[in-house]
C-alpha positions in Angstrom: 136.0 -85.7 173.3 137.8 -83.6 170.7 138.2 -79.9 171.2 136.0 -79.0 168.2 133.1 -80.8 169.7 133.6 -79.3 173.1 133.6 -75.8 171.5 130.4 -76.7 169.6 128.6 -77.8 172.8 129.7 -74.7 174.7 128.3 -72.5 171.9 124.8 -74.0 172.3 124.2 -71.7 175.3 124.6 -68.6 173.2 122.3 -69.6 170.4 119.2 -67.5 170.5 117.6 -67.7 167.1 115.1 -70.6 167.4 111.8 -71.4 165.8 109.8 -73.6 168.2 107.1 -74.0 165.6 109.3 -76.0 163.2 111.4 -78.4 165.3 112.8 -81.4 163.5 112.9 -83.2 166.8 112.6 -82.2 170.5 114.0 -84.7 173.0 114.5 -84.5 176.8 116.4 -87.3 178.4 117.3 -88.6 181.8 119.5 -91.3 183.3 117.3 -93.3 185.6 115.0 -90.3 185.9 117.7 -87.7 186.2 116.9 -84.9 183.8 119.6 -83.9 181.3 118.5 -81.3 178.7 116.0 -80.2 176.1 117.4 -79.9 172.6 115.4 -78.7 169.6 116.7 -79.6 166.2 115.3 -77.5 163.3 114.9 -79.0 159.9 116.8 -77.3 157.1 118.9 -75.1 159.4 122.7 -75.2 159.8 124.7 -73.5 162.5 121.7 -72.4 164.4 119.8 -75.6 164.2 120.3 -76.7 167.8 119.0 -74.8 170.7 119.8 -75.8 174.2 116.8 -74.5 176.1 118.5 -74.8 179.5 115.2 -76.0 180.7 116.6 -78.5 183.2 120.3 -78.3 183.8 123.6 -78.0 181.9 124.0 -80.0 178.8 126.0 -83.2 179.6 129.2 -84.0 177.7 128.6 -85.8 174.4 130.2 -89.0 173.5 133.2 -88.7 171.1 132.4 -89.0 167.4 130.2 -87.4 164.9 127.1 -86.5 166.9 124.4 -84.6 165.2 125.3 -81.5 167.1 128.9 -81.7 165.9 127.7 -82.2 162.4 125.5 -79.2 162.4 127.6 -76.7 164.3 131.0 -77.6 162.9 130.3 -79.0 159.4 127.5 -76.6 158.6 125.4 -79.5 157.4 121.7 -78.9 156.8 119.4 -81.2 158.9 117.1 -83.6 157.2 114.5 -86.0 158.7 116.7 -88.9 157.7 119.5 -87.8 160.0 120.0 -90.7 162.4 122.3 -89.5 165.1 121.1 -87.2 167.9 123.7 -87.0 170.7 125.7 -89.2 173.0 124.9 -89.0 176.7 127.2 -88.8 179.7 127.3 -91.1 182.8 124.7 -91.0 185.5 124.6 -88.3 188.1 122.5 -89.0 191.1 123.0 -85.4 192.4 123.9 -86.7 195.8 125.8 -83.4 196.5 122.8 -81.2 195.4 124.8 -79.2 192.9 122.4 -79.7 189.9 119.7 -77.0 189.3 121.6 -73.9 190.4 120.0 -71.5 192.9 121.3 -68.1 193.8 119.7 -68.0 197.2 117.2 -70.7 198.2 114.3 -72.4 196.4 111.5 -74.6 197.6 110.8 -77.7 195.4 113.0 -76.8 192.5 112.5 -78.8 189.3 115.2 -80.8 187.6 117.3 -81.4 190.7 116.9 -85.3 190.6 115.4 -85.4 194.1 111.7 -85.1 194.9 110.8 -82.3 197.3 107.6 -81.7 199.3 105.8 -78.8 200.9 106.3 -75.1 200.4 107.3 -71.9 202.0 108.0 -72.3 205.8 107.1 -76.0 205.7 108.9 -77.9 203.0 112.2 -78.7 201.4 114.5 -77.5 198.6 117.9 -76.3 197.7 120.1 -73.4 199.0 123.3 -71.8 198.0 126.2 -70.9 200.3 125.3 -67.6 202.1 121.5 -67.9 201.5 118.8 -66.3 203.5 118.8 -69.3 205.8 122.2 -68.2 207.1 123.5 -71.7 206.3 127.2 -72.6 206.7 129.2 -73.3 203.5 128.3 -76.7 202.1 131.0 -79.4 202.7 130.7 -80.5 199.1 130.4 -77.9 196.3 128.4 -74.7 196.9 124.9 -76.0 197.5 123.0 -78.2 199.9 119.4 -79.3 200.5 117.2 -78.2 203.4 114.3 -79.8 205.2 112.1 -77.4 207.1 109.5 -78.5 209.7 107.7 -81.5 208.1 109.2 -81.3 204.7 110.6 -84.4 202.9 113.4 -85.0 200.5 113.4 -88.3 198.5 114.9 -90.2 195.6 114.3 -93.6 194.1 117.6 -95.2 193.3 118.4 -98.3 191.2 121.4 -100.5 191.4 121.4 -102.1 194.8 122.3 -105.8 195.3 119.7 -107.7 197.3 121.0 -109.2 200.5 123.9 -106.7 200.7 124.3 -104.4 203.8 124.7 -100.7 202.7 125.8 -97.8 204.8 124.3 -94.5 203.7 126.3 -91.5 205.0 125.7 -87.8 204.7 126.5 -84.4 206.4 124.0 -82.3 208.2 123.8 -79.0 210.1 121.2 -77.1 212.0 120.0 -73.6 210.9 121.7 -71.0 213.1 120.2 -67.9 214.6 116.9 -66.8 216.1 114.8 -68.4 213.3 115.6 -71.8 214.8 113.2 -72.9 217.6 114.7 -75.8 219.4 116.4 -77.5 216.5 115.2 -79.7 213.7 114.8 -83.5 214.1 114.5 -85.8 211.2 114.2 -89.4 210.2 115.8 -91.4 207.4 113.6 -93.9 205.6 114.1 -96.6 203.1 110.9 -97.5 201.2 108.9 -95.7 203.9 110.4 -97.6 206.8 112.4 -95.6 209.3 116.0 -96.9 209.6 117.2 -94.2 212.0 116.1 -90.9 213.7 118.3 -87.8 214.5 117.8 -85.0 217.0 121.2 -83.4 217.6 119.8 -80.2 219.1 120.0 -76.5 218.1 123.7 -76.2 218.8 124.7 -78.5 216.0 125.1 -75.7 213.5 128.4 -77.0 211.9 128.2 -79.8 209.4 128.6 -83.2 211.0 128.8 -86.6 209.5 126.0 -89.1 210.1 125.5 -92.7 208.9 122.8 -95.3 208.8 122.8 -98.9 207.6 120.2 -101.1 206.0 120.0 -104.4 204.1 118.8 -104.1 200.5 115.9 -106.4 199.7 115.5 -105.3 196.1 117.4 -103.6 193.3 115.4 -100.4 193.7 114.9 -98.5 196.9 113.5 -95.1 197.8 115.6 -93.0 200.2 113.8 -90.3 202.1 114.8 -87.6 204.6 111.7 -86.7 206.7 111.5 -83.6 208.9 109.9 -84.6 212.3 110.2 -81.3 214.1 109.9 -82.7 217.6 110.7 -79.3 219.1 107.8 -77.7 217.3 107.9 -74.3 215.5 110.1 -73.3 212.6 113.2 -75.6 212.5 115.4 -76.5 209.5 118.3 -78.9 208.9 120.7 -78.7 206.0 121.9 -81.9 204.2 124.8 -82.5 201.8 127.1 -85.2 200.5 125.0 -88.3 200.5 127.0 -91.5 199.9 126.6 -95.2 199.8 129.0 -97.9 200.8 129.6 -100.2 199.0 128.9 -98.1 195.9 125.7 -98.8 194.1 125.7 -99.6 190.4 122.7 -97.9 188.8 121.6 -98.3 185.2 123.0 -95.7 182.9 121.6 -94.5 179.6 124.5 -94.5 177.2 123.2 -93.3 173.9 120.1 -92.4 172.0 119.4 -91.9 168.3 116.7 -91.6 165.6 116.4 -94.3 162.9 113.6 -94.6 160.4 111.4 -92.3 162.4 111.8 -94.2 165.6 114.1 -93.7 168.7 116.6 -96.2 169.7 118.2 -96.1 173.2 121.0 -98.1 174.8 121.8 -98.5 178.4 124.0 -100.6 180.7 122.8 -102.4 183.8 124.3 -104.8 186.4 125.6 -108.0 184.7 122.9 -110.6 184.2 120.0 -108.2 184.7 117.4 -107.0 182.3 116.6 -103.3 181.8 113.2 -101.8 182.3 112.6 -98.7 180.1 110.2 -96.2 181.7 108.8 -93.0 180.4 107.0 -89.8 181.6 105.7 -86.7 179.9 107.0 -84.3 182.5 109.0 -84.2 185.7 106.5 -82.2 187.8 106.2 -84.0 191.2 104.8 -86.5 191.7 106.3 -87.9 188.6 104.2 -90.6 186.9 106.6 -93.1 185.3 105.2 -95.8 183.0 107.0 -99.0 182.1 107.1 -99.5 178.3 109.6 -102.3 177.7 111.7 -104.9 179.6 114.7 -106.2 177.6 117.6 -108.5 178.4 121.2 -107.5 177.7 122.8 -108.3 174.4 126.1 -110.1 173.9 128.0 -106.9 174.5 126.3 -106.4 177.9 124.0 -103.6 176.7 120.3 -103.3 176.9 118.9 -102.0 173.7 115.4 -100.5 173.1 114.3 -99.8 169.5 111.4 -98.5 167.6 110.3 -96.1 170.3 107.8 -93.6 168.9 109.3 -90.2 168.0 107.1 -87.1 168.3 107.7 -83.3 168.5 106.5 -83.2 172.1 108.8 -83.6 175.1 109.4 -87.1 176.6 111.5 -88.3 179.5 113.1 -91.7 179.8 114.7 -93.6 182.6 116.1 -97.2 182.9 115.6 -99.3 186.0 116.1 -102.9 186.9 113.3 -105.4 187.7 
């Protein structure tokens, strides 16, 4: 990416003049359900035509080239409804280190963090920063971790597995220290609702320790869930960070999106030989209701292309999965 485009993207965060009543186009995108950003493009405007609402997480790096954002912010070109390009998208981020959706202390069930959380205060799951009110040790990866308290759950549906392959899922976990722990948290790891292993290390395991569990993939999409079982009873919490898969999974990745003749086009890459399933949702409030809209095979270049998707001024989320 050239320096001018980087500067233009960084400047989005400081743009404040924005007329939500006159957007040319509002688009919120995800890679396989992972939220990126909300960008409003205002017809007839120039340098202040793009407004990054920061409604989900940081704007991803744009692909090199003349994106619409670069055109508006650096070339001072007025937007028209015939403008075709919107923005290039970055590679997929599964947020396996829980760094997306920043929290200053701790938060139950945060939105836009890729994972699905359950429950609420004193009996649920969420994200926490180093030094939070949970007295958690520093995260082994980055500065944030997830927590599962009492019977809370933490889950994510992941695409890109190869059926018949044995995968090892590893992660780090630590018990909550201090008097607010009552016997230590126990938890289970599930794949598609089936327990593959249980853990109960006891209240003394307050330093992050590595854990691992293996399973055989039976489809290309599986749901991973951490489930609090709280065998000791009372208020108990475990911190989780650094989830990994071996061998690495190859999930579908949305590569680009644009607007042509009033319709959206979207391209993605999937595992060789597989089709791509485009799914859409109107919001990411759990439980997210994804609806399949198209299943397309890859083209000669190995990309799956979706065209003539309806474009409206309301928000819309997209993800790509495999059959």
